N, C-alpha and C positions, 0 to 999 in steps of 0.2 A: 154224785160220784166223789169219792174221797180225794181231796187235794194231795198230790204227791210232792214230797219235799226231799231233795237230794242234799245230804250233808257231805261237803267236800273236805272240810277241816274238822279236826276233833274239837269238841266243846264239852262243857259240863253236861252230864246226863240229864239234868233238869230241863234242858232245852227241848230235847226230843220227847222226853216223858210228858211234858205239858202239851205238846202237839198231839201225841198219841192219845192222851186223855180227851182231846177235843175232836177226835175222829180223823186226824191226818195220817197218811201213810208216809213213813220215814225210812229212807235207806241210808245207812251210815257207811259211806265208802271213803273212809279217811285215808286209806293206804293205796288207793288206785292211782296209777300214773296219770299225768295231765292229758295225754292223748286219748286214753280210755274214757276219762271223765267227759271230754269234749263230745265223744260219741254218745254218752249217756244223757247229757243235759236235755236234748230235745224231747225226751219222754216225761219231763217233769214240769210242774206248775211253779215250783219255787226252788231256789238253791240257797244253802247256808254256807258262808265262807268265813275265813279269818283273813289270812294274809298270803298264803302260799300260791294262790291261783289268781290270775288276772282275768276279769270278765270283759272281753273285748266286743267290738261291734260284730265281728264275725261269729262269735259264740251266740250273741243275742239273735242275730239273723237266722241262725240254725235252729232256734228254739221257739217255734210258733206258739207253744202253750205257756211260755214263761210269763208269769205275772209278778214275780217277786224275786229280788236279790237281797238277801239278808246278811249283813256283816256283823259278826259278833265282836263288838268293840266300837271304836269311834271313827277312825280314819277311813275314808272312802276312796283313796287315791288309786286302789287297784280295780276300780270299777269305772267304766265310761258312763258316768252318771248322766251327762247331757244327752247322750244317745239313748240311754234307757228311758229318759223322759219322753223323747220323741216317739218311742215305740210303746209308750203307756205301761212300762214296767216299773213297778214301785221299788225304790231303793231304800232299805231300812237299815238302821244301825242302832247301837245301844250305848251311847256315851254316858247316859245317866248311871250305868252300872258300875263304872270304874272311876268316876269323878273324885270320890272321897279318897281312894287309894292314891291317885295321882297327886292330889293336893297334899296329902300327908307326907308322901315321899319328897315332893318338892321342898316342903318346909323342913323335913328332916335332913335332907342333903345340905340345905343352906345353913342350918344351925351347926351341922358337923363341920362344914367348911369354915364358918366364922370362928369356931372354937378349936380348930386343929385336932378334932377328935380322932380321926384315923391316923394321922401322923403321930400324935402323942401315944395312942394305943400301941402302935407298932414299935415305938421307942421303948416303952415300958416293958414290953415282951422281950426286948433284947437287953434289959437291964440298964437302959438309959433313962435318967431322971432329969428332964429339962423343964423348968417351970417358966422362967422369963421368956424363953424361946417359943413357948406355946401360949403366951398370953393372947386371949381371944378378943373379939369385939362383940358388941351387943346389937341385936336387931332393933331394939327400942330406939326411937329417934331417927331411924333411917327412912329413906323414901324408896318405896318399892314400885317400879313401873311394870305393869302387867299389860301384855299385848294379847288381846283376845279375851272376851268375857262370856264364853260359853260355859259348858258344864264344869270343866276343870279350872278355868280362870276364875270363875265365881266361887268355886269351892276353896281354892287357894286363898283368895282375898278374904273370905269369911274366917279362915283360920288365923290370918294375920292380925285380926282386930284386937286380940288379947296382948299383942306385943308393943302397943303404943307406937306403931310405925305409921307413917303416912302412906296410903295406898292410892296410886294414880293408875287409872285404867283407860286404855284406848282400844276401841273396837270399831273398825271401819263400818261394820254393818249393824251396829246397835246404838241406840240413843235412849236417854232418859232412864238409865239404870243406876244412877248414883244413890247412895243411901248414907246411913250414919257412920259407916266404916270404909266406904269407897267413894272416891271422887272421880267422876267422869272427866277425862282429860283429853289432851291433844298430843300428838307426837312431839311437838315443839316443847310443851311443858315437861314431858317426860325426859327429853334430851337435856333440858335445863336443870332439872331437880333430882333425877333418880340416882340412887346409890346401887340399886340392884335392878336388872332387867330379867323378867321371867316370861318365857314364850308359852302361849296356850292357843296355838293356831293350827289349822289343818295344813297339809302340804298341797298347795295349788300352784298354778302358773305364777301368780303374783307373790306367793310366799316362798318360792324356791330361792334359796340364798338371800332371803330378805335381810338377814343380819350379816353384813359383809364389812369390809374395811371402812368404806365411806359411812355406813350406818353407825358403826361403833364410834367413829370419830366425830359424830354429831353430838355426843354426850359431853357436857361441860366437865363433869367429874370423871375420875377413874371409877370404873364400875365392876360389879360382879354379874355374871351371866348364868342363868338357869334355863335349861332346855329339857322339857319333858314332853314336847310335842312330836316333831319329826326331825330326824337328823339333818336332812337337807334344807331345813329352814335356816340353818346356820352354816356359814362357810368356814370349815375347820382351818384351812390355811390362813385365812384372815384373822380368825380367833387367836391362833398361836402367835401370829405376827404381833398382835396387840397385847398378848400376855408377855411376850419377850420385851416389849417396850414399856410395860407397866400400865398401859391404858386399861387393860383388863386385869383386875387384881386376883381373880380366881373364877373358876367355873364349875358348875354341877351339870353333868350330862348323863341323862338316862337313855338318850337316843343318839346314835352316831351316824354320820354321813356315810360310813363305810359298811353299814349293816347290809345283809342280804335282803332281797325283796321280801322274803317271808319273815324278816326280823329274827330268825332263829339262830343266826350265827354271824360271826365276823372272822375273816381269815387273818388271825393275828400274825402269822408268819409273813403275810404279804402287805401288811398295813404300811401306808406311806409315812413319810417323815413327820407330818403334823400330828398324826395319831401317836407315833412313837414318843413325841415330845409330851403329849398329854399323859401317856402311860407312866412316864418317868417323873412327872411333875407332882409335887405335894400341894400345888394350888389347884389341882383338878380332882374332882370326885366323879368316878365313872361307874355306871351300873348297866347291866345288859337288857335294857328295855323292859324293866320290871315295875316301873311306876304304874300303879293301877293293877298290877299282877298279884293281887292278894287273894287269899282263900275266900273272903267275903265277896269280892268283886267277881270272881269266877261264877258264883251262883247268881249274883245280881244281874250280870250281863246276860246270862241265859234266860232268866225270868223276864227281864225287860224285853228282850228280842222276841221271845215266844209270845208275849202279850201283844206285841205289834203285829206279828204274823197272823195270829188268831183274829185280831180286829180287822186286818185287811181282807181276809178271806170271808169274813162274816158279811161284808158289804153286798 
């Protein structure tokens, strides 16, 4: 019998095309409301999601045939993964697909911040020609502290090797990954030496608001902060407090604490004071959760995830 896969969120066509080629039945119900989707799920062997839909215990309990929850992308915070394991439901994702896009954007944002590129560009477009005021700093010779050495953390570190920067990495769940351009480190060493902090971690109970006022003030130097992971890994109020004091010299944020659950919007008219500060600041570079949102990663995420689904159902 053909495995039935329900697509809850839109994805690159390559994902369902690859499954169809291998004999899967695919229903693309991108636009159906949540309540209707909940009624449909029990009839399927697998579901493919991105971010707009939470897969709860109740949904899993209602779906006796469910063998697979496949997330197109990296983060798994909208799935009760532990409960899925208890029920023998495989949880798949595809962080390999967008790691290069995330790494390139993290580097691009940092270089833009260091060299005042957006500020200078806006000034020139207004006929303002300021050179000394836009004197930049170089990445070479700086110490970059990376938290998390998964797909994106390792891809970012790899790109830093050409800049003659020292790269220190801490990953609570990995050991023995040091190489000729990365040094496996401790939080204490990163607090002591880092000029830049870059987050490459999932959002979990232990990483929610990991970077707060106390954490930031453990750094001996004044620092720059880059976040391309999840918005709630960083406390925005505490970030702004430390930007105002000069402890944080600048920040690059592709993810925001105030994003919707689906990551598809942020209500700018209702944003709180800390976010308003960031919007006005020329020491902050902000993008709408697009690190890894490249044309190439769109295809790669689909192909990686399709391959994992096919492998799972072949067993």
